[in-house]
C-alpha positions as CSV (number, residue, x, y, z in Angstrom):
1,M,-29.9,6.6,-6.7
2,A,-30.1,9.9,-5.0
3,R,-27.6,11.0,-2.4
4,T,-28.2,13.5,0.3
5,N,-26.0,16.6,0.7
6,S,-24.9,15.5,4.2
7,L,-23.8,12.1,2.9
8,R,-21.9,13.8,-0.1
9,S,-20.2,16.2,2.4
10,R,-19.1,13.3,4.7
11,R,-17.7,11.4,1.8
12,S,-16.1,14.4,0.0
13,F,-12.6,13.7,1.4
14,L,-12.4,10.6,-0.6
15,G,-12.5,12.4,-3.9
16,S,-10.6,15.4,-2.6
17,V,-7.5,13.3,-1.3
18,L,-7.4,11.6,-4.7
19,A,-7.4,14.7,-6.8
20,G,-3.7,15.1,-7.1
21,G,-2.6,11.4,-7.1
22,C,-4.9,9.5,-9.3
23,A,-6.4,9.8,-12.7
24,G,-10.0,11.1,-13.0
25,T,-11.3,7.6,-13.4
26,C,-9.7,6.5,-10.1
27,A,-11.3,9.5,-8.3
28,A,-14.7,8.8,-9.9
29,A,-14.5,5.1,-8.8
30,L,-14.1,6.1,-5.2
31,A,-16.4,9.0,-5.3
32,E,-19.2,7.0,-6.9
33,G,-18.6,3.5,-5.6
34,A,-17.8,2.1,-9.1
35,E,-16.5,-1.5,-9.4
36,A,-13.0,-2.6,-10.4
37,P,-13.0,-4.8,-13.4
38,G,-13.7,-8.5,-12.9
39,G,-11.9,-11.3,-14.6
40,K,-8.8,-13.4,-13.6
41,A,-5.6,-11.6,-13.0
42,P,-2.5,-12.9,-14.8
43,G,-0.3,-15.3,-12.7
44,G,-2.1,-15.9,-9.3
45,V,-0.9,-18.5,-6.7
46,P,-1.0,-22.2,-7.1
47,W,-2.4,-22.7,-3.7
48,L,-5.7,-20.7,-4.1
49,A,-7.8,-23.7,-3.6
50,E,-6.2,-24.5,-0.3
51,V,-7.0,-21.0,1.2
52,Q,-10.7,-21.4,0.0
53,R,-11.0,-24.6,1.8
54,P,-12.9,-24.5,5.2
55,P,-11.2,-25.8,8.4
56,P,-11.9,-29.4,9.4
57,R,-14.0,-27.9,12.4
58,L,-15.2,-24.5,13.2
59,P,-14.7,-23.3,16.8
60,A,-17.5,-22.4,19.1
61,A,-16.4,-18.8,18.8
62,A,-16.9,-18.6,14.9
63,P,-19.7,-16.1,14.1
64,R,-22.9,-16.5,12.2
65,L,-22.9,-13.8,9.6
66,A,-25.8,-12.3,7.8
67,P,-25.9,-13.2,4.1
68,L,-24.7,-10.4,1.7
69,L,-26.6,-11.4,-1.4
70,V,-29.9,-10.5,-0.2
71,D,-31.7,-7.3,-1.1
72,D,-33.7,-4.9,1.2
73,A,-37.0,-7.0,0.4
74,G,-35.2,-10.3,1.5
75,R,-34.8,-11.5,-2.2
76,P,-31.8,-13.3,-3.3
77,I,-29.2,-11.3,-5.4
78,T,-28.2,-13.5,-8.4
79,T,-26.7,-10.9,-10.7
80,L,-23.7,-8.5,-10.8
81,E,-25.9,-5.7,-11.5
82,A,-28.0,-6.4,-8.5
83,W,-25.0,-6.9,-6.3
84,Q,-23.6,-3.6,-7.5
85,R,-26.6,-1.7,-6.2
86,R,-26.5,-3.6,-2.8
87,R,-22.7,-2.9,-2.7
88,E,-23.3,0.8,-2.9
89,Q,-25.8,0.7,0.0
90,I,-23.1,-1.2,2.1
91,R,-20.5,1.3,1.1
92,R,-22.5,4.3,1.9
93,W,-23.5,2.9,5.3
94,W,-20.0,2.4,6.3
95,L,-18.8,5.8,5.2
96,D,-21.7,7.5,7.0
97,F,-20.8,5.5,10.1
98,L,-17.1,6.4,10.0
99,K,-17.8,10.0,9.2
100,P,-14.6,10.8,7.4
101,P,-12.9,14.1,8.2
102,V,-13.3,16.6,5.4
103,V,-9.9,18.0,4.6
104,E,-9.4,20.2,1.5
105,R,-6.3,19.1,-0.5
106,K,-5.7,19.6,-4.2
107,A,-2.6,17.4,-4.8
108,P,-0.5,14.8,-2.8
109,P,1.8,16.4,-0.2
110,A,5.3,17.1,-1.1
111,L,8.0,14.8,0.5
112,A,11.1,16.2,2.3
113,V,13.8,13.6,2.6
114,L,15.4,13.6,6.1
115,D,17.7,10.6,5.8
116,E,18.9,8.1,3.4
117,D,20.8,4.7,3.5
118,R,21.3,1.7,1.2
119,P,20.9,-1.7,2.9
120,E,21.8,-4.6,0.6
121,G,20.8,-3.0,-2.8
122,V,17.8,-1.0,-1.4
123,V,17.6,2.8,-1.2
124,R,15.8,3.6,2.1
125,Q,14.6,7.2,2.7
126,L,13.1,8.7,5.8
127,V,10.6,11.3,4.6
128,R,8.5,13.8,6.1
129,Y,5.0,15.2,4.7
130,D,2.0,17.1,5.8
131,V,-0.6,14.4,6.0
132,E,-3.2,17.2,6.8
133,P,-2.3,20.9,6.1
134,G,0.1,21.9,8.9
135,L,0.3,18.5,10.3
136,A,3.6,16.8,9.7
137,V,4.2,13.1,9.8
138,E,7.0,10.7,8.7
139,A,7.3,7.6,6.6
140,Y,9.9,5.3,5.0
141,V,10.1,4.9,1.2
142,L,12.1,1.8,0.1
143,R,12.9,1.0,-3.5
144,P,15.5,-1.3,-5.4
145,A,18.8,0.6,-5.9
146,A,18.8,-0.5,-9.6
147,A,16.0,1.2,-11.3
148,A,14.3,-0.9,-14.1
149,G,11.0,0.5,-15.5
150,A,7.6,0.6,-13.8
151,R,7.3,-1.4,-10.5
152,P,4.6,-2.5,-8.4
153,G,4.1,-0.5,-5.2
154,A,2.8,-1.2,-1.7
155,V,1.6,0.7,1.3
156,V,3.0,-1.2,4.3
157,F,1.5,-0.5,7.7
158,H,3.3,-1.2,10.9
159,S,1.9,-2.9,13.9
160,T,1.7,-1.8,17.7
161,V,5.3,-1.5,18.4
162,N,7.1,1.5,20.0
163,C,9.5,1.7,16.9
164,S,6.5,2.3,14.4
165,I,7.6,2.8,10.9
166,R,11.2,1.4,11.7
167,Q,9.7,-2.0,11.8
168,P,8.4,-2.4,8.3
169,A,11.5,-0.5,7.0
170,G,13.7,-3.1,8.5
171,V,15.6,-0.5,10.8
172,E,14.5,-2.1,14.1
173,G,12.3,-4.9,15.2
174,E,11.6,-8.5,14.2
175,P,12.9,-9.1,10.7
176,E,10.0,-11.1,9.7
177,K,7.8,-8.0,9.9
178,A,10.1,-5.9,7.8
179,F,7.6,-6.2,4.9
180,G,8.7,-2.9,3.2
181,L,12.4,-4.0,3.2
182,Q,11.7,-7.4,1.7
183,L,9.3,-6.0,-0.9
184,A,12.1,-3.5,-2.1
185,R,14.4,-6.4,-2.3
186,R,11.9,-8.2,-4.6
187,G,11.6,-5.2,-6.8
188,W,8.8,-3.3,-5.3
189,V,8.5,0.3,-4.0
190,A,7.3,0.4,-0.5
191,F,5.8,3.3,1.3
192,C,5.6,2.9,5.1
193,P,3.5,5.6,6.9
194,R,3.3,6.2,10.6
195,N,0.0,5.8,12.3
196,F,-1.5,8.9,13.9
197,L,-1.3,7.3,17.3
198,W,2.5,7.7,17.3
199,P,3.4,11.5,17.6
200,E,7.0,10.5,16.9
201,N,8.7,7.4,15.4
202,R,9.6,5.8,18.8
203,K,6.6,6.9,21.0
204,M,3.0,5.7,21.1
205,A,0.5,8.1,22.8
206,T,-3.0,6.9,22.2
207,G,-4.9,9.3,24.5
208,E,-3.2,12.3,23.6
209,E,-3.4,11.7,19.9
210,V,-7.1,10.7,19.9
211,A,-7.8,13.9,21.7
212,R,-5.8,15.9,19.3
213,F,-7.7,14.3,16.5
214,R,-11.0,15.0,18.0
215,A,-10.0,18.6,18.7
216,R,-9.4,19.1,14.9
217,H,-12.2,16.9,13.6
218,P,-15.1,16.4,16.1
219,G,-17.2,13.5,15.0
220,P,-15.2,11.1,12.9
221,K,-14.3,7.6,14.1
222,G,-10.5,6.9,14.9
223,M,-10.7,4.5,12.0
224,A,-11.8,7.3,9.6
225,K,-8.6,9.1,10.4
226,M,-6.5,6.0,9.7
227,L,-8.4,5.4,6.4
228,F,-7.8,9.1,5.5
229,D,-4.1,8.9,6.3
230,A,-3.8,5.6,4.3
231,I,-5.5,7.0,1.2
232,V,-3.0,9.9,1.4
233,A,-0.2,7.3,1.5
234,V,-1.7,5.7,-1.6
235,D,-1.7,9.1,-3.4
236,I,2.0,9.6,-2.7
237,L,3.0,6.0,-3.5
238,A,1.1,6.2,-6.9
239,G,3.0,9.4,-7.8
240,L,6.4,8.2,-6.9
241,P,8.9,7.8,-9.9
242,G,9.1,4.2,-11.2
243,V,5.7,3.1,-9.5
244,D,3.1,1.6,-11.7
245,P,-0.2,3.1,-10.3
246,K,-2.1,0.2,-11.7
247,R,-0.2,-2.2,-9.5
248,L,-0.6,-1.3,-6.0
249,G,-1.0,-3.3,-3.0
250,A,-1.4,-3.0,0.9
251,V,0.0,-5.2,3.5
252,G,0.1,-5.1,7.4
253,H,0.2,-7.1,10.6
254,S,-2.1,-6.7,13.7
255,L,-2.9,-2.8,13.8
256,G,-1.6,-2.6,10.3
257,A,-4.0,-5.5,9.2
258,K,-7.0,-3.4,10.5
259,E,-5.8,-0.6,8.2
260,V,-5.4,-2.9,5.3
261,L,-9.0,-4.1,5.6
262,Y,-10.6,-0.6,5.5
263,L,-8.2,0.6,2.7
264,A,-8.7,-2.3,0.5
265,A,-12.5,-2.0,0.9
266,L,-12.6,1.7,0.2
267,D,-9.9,2.6,-2.0
268,E,-10.1,0.6,-5.4
269,R,-6.7,1.6,-6.3
270,I,-5.5,-1.3,-4.1
271,K,-5.5,-4.4,-6.3
272,V,-4.0,-6.9,-3.9
273,A,-3.9,-6.9,-0.1
274,V,-2.7,-9.1,2.9
275,S,-4.1,-8.6,6.2
276,S,-2.3,-10.6,9.1
277,E,-3.7,-11.2,12.5
278,G,-5.8,-8.1,12.6
279,G,-8.8,-9.8,14.1
280,I,-11.4,-9.3,11.3
281,G,-14.4,-10.0,13.4
282,I,-15.5,-7.1,15.6
283,P,-15.7,-9.2,18.7
284,F,-12.2,-10.7,17.8
285,S,-10.2,-7.7,18.8
286,N,-10.3,-4.2,20.4
287,W,-12.4,-2.6,17.6
288,N,-14.4,-0.9,20.3
289,D,-11.4,1.3,21.3
290,P,-11.8,5.0,20.6
291,W,-9.0,4.9,18.0
292,Y,-10.9,2.4,16.1
293,L,-14.6,2.4,15.9
294,G,-15.9,3.1,19.5
295,D,-18.3,1.5,21.8
296,E,-21.2,1.6,19.4
297,V,-19.9,-1.5,17.6
298,R,-20.4,-3.6,20.8
299,R,-23.8,-2.5,21.6
300,S,-26.8,-4.7,21.1
301,G,-28.4,-4.2,17.7
302,F,-25.4,-2.9,15.9
303,G,-26.1,-5.3,13.2
304,H,-23.0,-4.9,10.8
305,E,-19.8,-7.0,10.6
306,H,-16.7,-6.8,8.6
307,H,-17.7,-9.2,6.0
308,E,-19.5,-6.4,4.4
309,L,-16.1,-4.5,4.1
310,L,-14.5,-7.6,2.7
311,A,-17.1,-7.9,0.1
312,L,-16.4,-4.3,-1.0
313,A,-12.9,-5.3,-1.9
314,A,-14.2,-8.0,-4.4
315,P,-13.1,-8.7,-7.2
316,R,-9.7,-7.5,-6.0
317,A,-7.2,-10.0,-4.3
318,F,-7.4,-10.2,-0.5
319,L,-5.6,-12.8,1.7
320,L,-6.5,-13.0,5.3
321,L,-3.8,-14.4,7.6
322,G,-4.3,-15.9,11.0
323,G,-2.4,-17.8,13.7
324,D,-5.5,-18.8,15.8
325,S,-5.0,-15.7,17.8
326,A,-6.9,-12.5,16.5
327,D,-7.6,-14.4,13.3
328,G,-7.6,-18.2,12.5
329,A,-10.2,-20.9,12.1
330,R,-13.0,-18.7,13.6
331,S,-12.4,-16.3,10.7
332,W,-13.5,-18.8,8.1
333,P,-17.0,-17.5,8.0
334,F,-15.9,-14.1,6.7
335,I,-14.3,-15.7,3.7
336,E,-17.3,-18.1,3.2
337,A,-19.7,-15.2,3.2
338,V,-17.8,-13.2,0.4
339,L,-16.9,-16.1,-1.9
340,P,-20.3,-15.9,-3.6
341,V,-19.9,-12.2,-4.1
342,Y,-16.3,-12.8,-5.7
343,R,-17.9,-15.5,-8.0
344,L,-20.4,-13.0,-9.4
345,Y,-17.6,-11.2,-11.2
346,G,-16.3,-14.4,-13.0
347,G,-13.0,-15.8,-13.1
348,A,-11.1,-16.9,-10.1
349,A,-12.3,-15.7,-6.7
350,R,-9.2,-14.1,-5.4
351,V,-9.9,-14.4,-1.6
352,G,-8.9,-16.7,1.0
353,L,-7.7,-17.5,4.5
354,F,-4.3,-19.0,5.4
355,N,-4.2,-20.1,9.1
356,H,-0.6,-20.9,10.3
357,G,-1.8,-21.7,13.6
358,K,1.3,-20.2,15.5
359,G,-0.3,-17.3,17.4
360,H,0.1,-13.6,16.9
361,S,3.3,-13.9,14.7
362,V,4.6,-14.1,11.1
363,P,6.3,-17.5,10.9
364,P,8.3,-18.4,7.6
365,E,5.3,-20.1,6.1
366,A,3.2,-16.9,6.5
367,E,6.1,-14.8,5.1
368,S,6.1,-17.0,2.1
369,R,2.4,-16.7,1.6
370,I,2.6,-12.8,2.0
371,Y,4.9,-12.3,-0.8
372,G,3.5,-15.1,-3.1
373,W,0.1,-13.4,-2.9
374,L,1.3,-9.9,-3.5
375,E,3.5,-11.0,-6.4
376,G,0.8,-13.2,-7.9
377,Y,-2.0,-10.7,-8.1
378,A,-0.2,-7.4,-8.4
């Protein structure tokens, strides 16, 4: 299918940010929209059928979503080949809408270690790197203190808290959201990058940081910046010593869950993802804010929803967590919409919704599902 030069230039950042941190096949997969292999992953979770079961009753706020397996002429899509063509159209639309920033980069940025400590068998390092040339940001890297072969790795996104990356690294904040620290204790390597809305680790400044981003890159959506930064984080993670680049995941809560959705959809190196209480539906949360997608998504006739992005993640493993706050029973139509897409690939459809019903939180039962899903499908 022909591609215009303007579309290629808008999407060129995807290939360029991968150039140093991924094998040529990975770069090609993103640049051209190729599929990840289908089939059933080893292991899995014993509760997969449970998270694919619809709620007893859908709330009135549950959306009606346009079918995914229909082509431009309105004909049903019944084969994987036909879906792949439709998938590429969906993918191109979203990238064109996001208008990703074009940043030339030949290799993953180098890390400077600023601090290190060792909480309970984990090596935790505060690092600094240039997420864009000349634009420094910080992250935490956490790994088991005892090295033992190639390990799975995860990009772990923080939620909207003043302490930013200190939350997932377990330095500060609610312990149940210290996903990076807990993963390192379970044998993973975790990379916890700071969102661009925080100019420093203890301060959020949305207006100022959005203005700075727009001054550097007029046109792209705020979510395009978050996606760019997330892909840089994957580049770094995939190249860290002891990380198996074929076993990468992503996890986040609230703001971080939004980042997980876009990263899992548009970076096929992410094999397993957990998105907790991000508000997958565009009306469910503040997606219209300028640091996400802007007012256009709330205008009449916008005509797109995030089941399209969730379908782009197929056949890779994606778990949506809700508490009947941002996500929950009303999110079920998104899973229902993508299950037929997942099934086209054969094997188990590794997608589902777990609703703990306890609000915008991560209760113990949700924690258990997070680590079970990541370990089951990494």
